[in-house]
N, C-alpha and C positions, 0 to 999 in steps of 0.2 A: 504494500500500500504506500502511495506517495505521501509526502508531507502534507500536500494540499488536501488529499482525501482523508488523512488522519485528522487534520484540523477540522474538516467539515463534519466528521462523525462525532466530534466533541461538542458541536453546537446542537442543542436539543431540537430546534426547529428544522435545521438543515438535515440532521441525521434522520429524524422521523419522516420527513418528506422523501428523502432518498430511499429509505427502506420501503415505503409504500409505493413509490414510483416504479421500482424494479421488481416488486413482488408479482409473481405470475398467478397467485391465488390469494384468497383472503388470509391475512396474517393476524395471529392472535395478539391481544394486548400485551401479554407477558413477553412475547417474543420481540415486540416493538420496543418495550422498555429495556430489555436485556441487551438488545443490539446496539443501543447507544453506548459509545465508547467513553464512559465516565467511571471514575474510581468507585463511586457509590451508586449503583443502579437504583436502589430504593428511593434515593432523593429525587429521582426523575419521574416518579409515578404521577404526582399531581400536575406537574408541568406538561407531561405528555398528554394526559387526559384533557387538559385545557386546550392544547393545540388541536387535538382530534375533534373536540366538540365545536371549536370555531370553524374548522375546515368542513365539518358536516353541515353546519349552519350555512356555509357559503356554497354548498352543493359540490364540493371538490372530492369528497370521499363518502363512502357509505358504510354504515355499521351493520354487521350481521350478529344476531342475538345468540345463537347456539352453535358452537361456543362463541363468546364475545370476540369478534374479529373485525378487521377493517380492510376495505379494498378501494383503490383509487379509480375514479372515473377516467375513461380514455382521454377525454379532452384535457383533464388536469395533468396527464402525463407529459404533455407537450412542454410544460414549464419545468425548467431545470431547478429553479428555486421556488419556494412557496409564494404565490402572489399575495399582495397585501389584501387583507379582508376588509371590504368597505363597511361603512357605517350601516348600510342596509342589511348586512348579514344578520341572520337570526342568532341572537345570543342565547346560550344555554342558561337555564335557571341555575342559580347558585346551589351547589350540592351541600347537603346537610353534613354535620359532623359525623353522624352515624354512617352516611353513605361514603364519605371520604375514607373512613376507617375500613369499611367493608371492601372497597375497591383496592386499597393497599393490601389488605389481607389476601385477596384473591390472586394478586400478582406475586406477592412475596412468599406466601404459604408457610414459611418458617421464619420467625422474627422474634426480637425482644422488644421490650417496652420503648426503648429509645428509638429503635429503627422505625417502629410503627408511628410514633409521634412525629418523627422527621418526615416520613413519607406522606403521611396524611395531613400534616400541618395542624396538629391538634395538641391541646394541653394534656399532660400526663394523667390528670384527674379524670378527664372525660374519656381518655383512651382506656384507663383501668376499668371504668364503669361498663363500657360497651364490651370490652374483651371478657370481663367477668360474666356478663350475660350470655355471650356467645359460647363461653366454656360451659356454663351451667345448662345450656340448651343442647350441648353436644356438637356444636359446629367446630369448636376448637378443643385442643387438649394441651395442658401445661406440660412442658418438657424441661423444666429447670434441672440443671446439673450442678453438682458440687463445685463451688468456685465461681459460678455465674455472678456477675455484678447486677444483673437485672432479670426480672421474671421473663420467661420465654414461652412461646406458644407455637403450635403447628396446626394448620388447617386439616381437619379430618372429615368434614362433611361439606364438599364443594357444592355450590349452588349457582344461581344465575347472577347477572351483573347488579341486581338491585338487592339492597340489604334486607335481611329477614324482617318481616313486619312485626311490630311490637304489640303485644296484647297486655292490657292493663286490668287490674282490679283496683278501682280507686286510683291512687297514684303509684301503686306498686306494680312493677313488671312481673307478670306471672308466666309468660310463655312467649316464644318466638315462632313465627309462622314462615315456612319456606315459601317464598313467592313463586318459585319455579314449580314445585310439586303440590303446593297447598297444604302440606303436612304440618301439623302443629306439634311443637316440642316444648313441654312444660319445663320450667327452670328447676333443676334439682337444688337441694340444699347445698350451699357453698361448702359446708364442713365436709360433706361426703365427697364432693369433687376434689377438695384439697387432699384428703387422706387417701383417696384412691389413685391419683395420678401424679402427684407432685413428689419428686424425689428429694428436692431441696428447696427451701423457701429462703430467698435472700432478704 
């Protein structure tokens, strides 16, 4: 790879555009993020999703739901660099904290608290609350190891691009519903989750 090509792949917008432009088939979100030539791929999740949403709004690319992947329209492939998106482009709705965390979880699959906060641009307190609920509903499993500086999780029940729907009893979260299958998962008691799967609590 030439110096110019290497520098290009370190720019999130140029790298993402290049990957899509030369893809012969729909390319998964995780593959787009990981193909960016940066030291910390998880830091690129939110930025990549923002670019993809803007290009979708401008009609340059298309999203395919199952699995979540993207393909560039033929006309857009004629541009070497991404064209400027005009003011008339449809802006995506701001994503909620829960959705940003879920999107990062789906891409990273194995992560610690600091990594998910960085990738989803959320505060640790909010991340802990959502990750605890996902764990108690069986979407995640804690995989802390002796010597870890931060709690760590692994995705064990993949689902679609939208975060599981929250079911309340009053103000208390009692279950999460998988939007893809419609299946309801009641939240287990946190004490049972901790004793069953955590090897070490930091």
